[in-house]
C-alpha positions in Angstrom: 8.0 -211.8 -274.6 11.3 -210.6 -273.2 9.5 -207.8 -271.2 7.1 -210.4 -269.8 10.0 -212.6 -268.6 11.7 -209.6 -266.9 8.4 -208.7 -265.2 8.1 -212.3 -263.9 11.7 -212.2 -262.5 10.9 -208.9 -260.7 7.9 -210.5 -259.1 9.8 -213.6 -258.0 12.5 -211.3 -256.5 9.9 -209.4 -254.5 8.2 -212.5 -253.3 11.5 -214.0 -252.2 12.5 -211.0 -250.0 9.0 -210.1 -248.7 9.4 -212.2 -245.5 12.7 -210.6 -244.7 11.2 -207.1 -245.3 8.3 -207.8 -243.0 10.6 -209.2 -240.3 12.7 -206.1 -240.3 9.6 -203.9 -240.0 8.3 -205.9 -237.0 11.7 -205.8 -235.4 11.7 -202.0 -235.5 8.3 -201.9 -233.9 9.3 -204.3 -231.2 12.5 -202.4 -230.6 10.5 -199.1 -230.3 8.0 -200.6 -227.8 9.3 -201.1 -224.2 9.0 -204.8 -223.3 7.4 -204.3 -219.9 5.1 -201.3 -220.8 1.5 -202.0 -219.8 -1.4 -200.8 -221.8 -3.5 -198.7 -219.3 -7.3 -198.8 -219.6 -8.5 -195.2 -219.0 -11.7 -196.5 -217.5 -9.6 -198.2 -214.8 -8.1 -194.8 -213.9 -11.6 -193.3 -213.6 -12.7 -196.1 -211.3 -9.8 -195.7 -208.8 -11.4 -194.6 -205.5 -10.4 -191.2 -204.2 -8.6 -191.3 -200.9 -9.1 -188.8 -198.0 -7.1 -187.9 -195.0 -10.1 -187.5 -192.6 -13.9 -187.3 -192.3 -14.3 -183.6 -193.0 -12.1 -183.7 -196.0 -14.3 -186.5 -197.4 -17.7 -185.2 -196.5 -17.2 -181.4 -196.2 -20.1 -179.0 -195.7 -23.1 -180.7 -194.1 -26.7 -179.7 -194.7 -30.3 -180.9 -194.3 -32.2 -182.7 -197.0 -35.7 -184.0 -196.1 -35.2 -185.7 -192.7 -31.5 -186.5 -193.1 -28.2 -184.9 -192.7 -26.3 -185.0 -196.0 -22.7 -184.3 -197.0 -21.2 -182.0 -199.7 -22.3 -184.5 -202.3 -25.9 -184.7 -201.1 -25.3 -188.2 -199.7 -26.8 -189.1 -196.2 -24.1 -189.1 -193.5 -24.4 -190.7 -190.1 -22.0 -189.3 -187.5 -21.0 -191.3 -184.4 -18.9 -190.2 -181.6 -18.5 -189.3 -177.9 -19.7 -186.5 -175.7 -17.6 -184.9 -173.0 -19.0 -184.5 -169.5 -20.1 -181.2 -167.9 -17.1 -179.0 -168.5 -16.9 -177.4 -165.1 -16.9 -180.8 -163.2 -14.8 -183.1 -165.3 -13.0 -180.6 -167.5 -9.6 -182.5 -167.4 -10.5 -184.4 -170.5 -11.0 -181.2 -172.6 -7.6 -181.6 -174.2 -6.4 -181.9 -177.8 -4.8 -185.2 -176.9 -8.1 -186.7 -175.9 -9.7 -185.6 -179.1 -6.8 -187.1 -181.1 -7.1 -190.4 -179.3 -10.9 -190.5 -179.7 -10.4 -190.1 -183.5 -7.5 -192.5 -183.9 -8.3 -195.2 -181.4 -12.1 -195.0 -181.1 -12.8 -194.0 -184.7 -15.0 -191.0 -183.6 -15.9 -188.8 -186.5 -17.6 -186.3 -184.1 -17.1 -185.1 -180.5 -19.4 -183.1 -178.4 -18.2 -180.3 -176.2 -20.7 -180.0 -173.3 -20.2 -176.5 -171.9 -21.8 -176.3 -168.5 -23.8 -173.1 -168.1 -25.1 -173.0 -164.6 -23.7 -174.8 -161.5 -20.5 -172.8 -161.5 -20.2 -173.1 -165.3 -20.2 -170.4 -168.0 -22.5 -168.0 -166.0 -19.9 -167.9 -163.2 -16.7 -168.3 -165.3 -17.4 -167.5 -168.9 -13.8 -167.2 -170.2 -12.6 -170.4 -168.3 -15.4 -172.5 -169.7 -15.3 -171.0 -173.2 -11.6 -171.7 -173.4 -12.2 -175.4 -172.7 -14.8 -175.5 -175.5 -12.4 -173.7 -178.0 -9.7 -176.2 -177.1 -12.0 -179.0 -178.3 -13.1 -177.1 -181.4 -9.5 -176.4 -182.4 -8.5 -180.0 -181.9 -11.5 -181.3 -183.9 -10.6 -179.0 -186.8 -7.0 -180.2 -186.6 -8.1 -183.8 -186.6 -10.6 -183.3 -189.4 -13.7 -184.4 -187.5 -17.0 -182.7 -186.7 -17.7 -181.0 -183.4 -21.0 -180.3 -181.6 -20.9 -177.1 -179.5 -23.4 -177.8 -176.7 -25.0 -175.1 -174.5 -25.4 -177.6 -171.7 -28.3 -176.2 -169.8 -31.7 -177.2 -168.5 -33.2 -173.7 -168.2 -31.6 -171.9 -171.1 -34.6 -169.7 -171.7 -33.5 -167.9 -168.5 -30.1 -167.4 -169.9 -31.0 -166.1 -173.4 -28.7 -163.1 -173.6 -25.7 -165.2 -172.4 -26.4 -167.8 -175.0 -26.7 -165.2 -177.7 -23.4 -163.7 -176.8 -21.6 -167.1 -176.6 -22.9 -168.5 -179.9 -22.3 -165.2 -181.7 -18.7 -165.3 -180.6 -18.3 -169.0 -181.7 -20.0 -168.4 -185.0 -17.8 -165.3 -185.7 -14.7 -167.3 -184.9 -15.4 -170.6 -186.5 -18.4 -170.1 -188.8 -16.2 -170.3 -191.9 -15.2 -174.0 -191.4 -17.5 -177.0 -192.1 -16.6 -178.9 -188.9 -19.0 -176.9 -186.7 -22.4 -178.0 -185.5 -24.2 -175.8 -183.0 -26.4 -177.3 -180.2 -28.3 -174.3 -178.7 -30.1 -176.0 -175.8 -29.1 -179.4 -174.3 -32.2 -180.6 -172.4 -35.2 -178.4 -171.8 -37.6 -179.3 -169.0 -41.3 -179.7 -169.5 -41.9 -176.3 -171.1 -43.8 -175.3 -174.2 -42.2 -175.8 -177.6 -44.4 -173.1 -179.2 -44.2 -170.4 -176.5 -40.8 -171.0 -174.9 -38.4 -173.2 -176.8 -39.0 -172.2 -180.4 -38.7 -168.4 -179.6 -35.5 -169.1 -177.6 -33.9 -171.1 -180.5 -35.0 -168.5 -183.1 -33.3 -165.7 -181.1 -30.0 -167.6 -180.7 -30.1 -168.8 -184.4 -30.4 -165.2 -185.5 -27.1 -164.4 -183.8 -25.4 -167.4 -185.3 -26.6 -166.7 -188.8 -25.1 -163.2 -188.7 -21.8 -164.9 -189.0 -22.5 -168.4 -190.2 -25.2 -168.9 -192.9 -25.0 -172.6 -193.4 -23.6 -174.9 -190.7 -26.2 -177.1 -189.0 -27.9 -176.1 -185.8 -29.5 -178.7 -183.5 -32.4 -177.5 -181.3 -33.3 -179.1 -178.0 -36.9 -180.3 -177.5 -39.3 -180.5 -174.6 -39.0 -183.0 -171.7 -35.3 -183.7 -171.7 -35.2 -183.6 -175.5 -37.6 -186.4 -176.0 -40.8 -184.8 -177.3 -39.6 -184.3 -180.9 -43.2 -184.8 -182.0 -44.0 -181.3 -180.6 -42.1 -179.9 -183.7 -44.6 -181.5 -186.2 -46.3 -178.6 -188.0 -44.2 -176.0 -186.2 -40.6 -176.3 -187.4 -38.1 -173.5 -187.3 -37.8 -171.5 -190.5 -34.2 -172.3 -191.4 -33.0 -174.8 -194.0 -30.3 -176.4 -191.9 -32.0 -177.2 -188.6 -32.1 -180.6 -186.8 -33.9 -181.4 -183.6 -32.5 -183.1 -180.5 -33.5 -186.6 -179.4 -32.0 -188.0 -176.2 -32.5 -191.5 -174.7 -31.0 -193.8 -172.1 -31.4 -197.4 -173.3 -32.4 -199.0 -170.0 -35.2 -196.4 -169.5 -36.4 -195.3 -173.0 -37.5 -198.0 -175.3 -39.9 -198.6 -178.2 -42.3 -195.9 -177.0 -39.7 -193.2 -177.6 -38.7 -194.8 -181.0 -42.3 -194.5 -182.0 -42.3 -190.8 -181.2 -39.1 -190.5 -183.3 -40.8 -192.2 -186.2 -43.7 -189.7 -186.1 -41.2 -186.9 -186.4 -39.2 -188.5 -189.2 -42.4 -189.2 -191.1 -43.0 -185.4 -191.0 -39.6 -184.5 -192.4 -38.1 -183.6 -189.1 -34.4 -184.3 -188.9 -33.2 -185.8 -185.7 -29.8 -185.8 -184.0 -29.1 -187.9 -180.9 -26.6 -185.5 -179.3 -26.6 -187.5 -176.1 -27.6 -191.1 -175.1 -26.5 -193.7 -172.6 -26.5 -197.4 -172.3 -27.9 -197.2 -168.8 -31.0 -195.9 -167.1 -31.7 -192.1 -167.3 -29.9 -191.5 -164.0 -26.6 -192.7 -165.7 -26.5 -195.6 -163.3 -28.4 -198.7 -162.0 -28.0 -201.0 -165.0 -26.5 -201.3 -168.5 -29.0 -202.6 -171.1 -26.9 -204.0 -173.9 -29.8 -205.6 -175.8 -31.8 -202.4 -175.9 -28.7 -200.4 -176.7 -28.3 -202.6 -179.8 -31.9 -202.1 -180.8 -31.4 -198.3 -180.6 -28.3 -198.5 -182.7 -30.1 -200.6 -185.3 -32.9 -198.0 -185.4 -30.4 -195.1 -185.7 -28.5 -196.9 -188.5 -31.8 -197.6 -190.4 -32.7 -193.9 -190.4 -29.2 -192.4 -190.7 -29.5 -190.6 -187.4 -26.2 -189.3 -185.9 -25.2 -189.8 -182.3 -22.9 -189.0 -179.4 -22.5 -191.2 -176.3 -22.6 -189.8 -172.8 -19.8 -189.6 -171.7 -16.0 -189.2 -171.6 -15.7 -189.1 -167.9 -14.1 -191.1 -165.1 -17.0 -190.6 -162.7 -18.1 -193.6 -160.7 -21.3 -194.3 -162.6 -22.2 -196.9 -165.2 -22.7 -194.3 -168.0 -19.1 -193.1 -167.7 -16.8 -194.5 -170.4 -13.7 -194.4 -168.3 -12.7 -195.8 -164.9 -11.6 -193.4 -162.1 -8.1 -192.1 -162.7 -7.9 -192.7 -166.4 -5.4 -190.5 -168.2 -6.6 -187.0 -169.3 -4.6 -187.3 -172.6 -6.0 -190.5 -174.1 -4.0 -193.6 -174.6 -6.4 -195.6 -172.5 -5.7 -199.3 -171.9 -8.6 -201.8 -171.8 -8.3 -201.8 -168.0 -9.1 -198.1 -167.9 -12.3 -198.4 -170.0 -15.7 -199.3 -168.4 -18.2 -201.9 -169.5 -20.3 -199.1 -171.2 -17.1 -197.6 -172.7 -16.1 -200.9 -174.3 -19.6 -201.5 -175.6 -19.7 -198.1 -177.3 -16.1 -198.2 -178.5 -16.7 -201.5 -180.2 -19.7 -200.0 -182.0 -17.7 -197.1 -183.1 -14.8 -199.2 -184.4 -17.2 -201.6 -186.2 -19.3 -198.9 -187.9 -17.1 -195.8 -188.5 -14.5 -195.5 -191.2 -10.9 -195.2 -190.1 -8.5 -192.9 -192.0 
């Protein structure tokens, strides 16, 4: 009986002091836990989007998949930017400052360096013209955008050895960076794809591939780079080849888009390395409605493009008014109607960094 009573007293004692014991325990836990410490959900860390400094850092090495250009992750990528004018005639814009401005203010993720070949271009002054092109390439690499290196010629099959030498040098110098896209023939005339153009491209491509095994090469097509349907069933045997489609919105309309659709349906990758908002002459009229139809079409099919051109020539296709600065920083008053139309499209569609 006495033992039972003692046991009961012990029980009552424990029950009386239990709340205090629990309170002390909780206080220690609270004291050990920072008041403002947040519990971080690891899934939230995984879902934070990665940030990139520029286009090339984000998309990296480009390649061809089906009828599309894709980035390092295999995702379709549409590049949009500006083409420079014939290098020998309006070469004053071939500056690193212009490239920087086109990236920062126009949101260009690609520029096209149009190296003039004949008409006192590369054939007459190879080192002078090549230096202009390398200035644009170096600037594009520095700014983290892509660059089209254009052999701007209408009769390149007559200048095959010169083209091979030029592209071999460019590939050896720059073939190890992902920024580079080669354009081996701007606008062929009405010559055979099978007998003239394809053999020309294959010879130049062989020189490029000695130094650069994987960067994309864009090949010009018959009739001012419009007959892309010629390539159906007769593609170049290289994994990373695209084919050139050129248009001027006030001249080339649905009939040319229909030809483009035929090519796309046959797994032919297209790249609009040059287009204008005007007639094919670069003048006469600007067709804004047709320009927008073309942009919708290019967006639908992830087709990349460069607009003709960064020049202050007195023609409607020029993006700049006469006397515009050669180092960018252009005010609205220095940009033409076409230039404003294209710049607005670039700023609306391209990502800024």
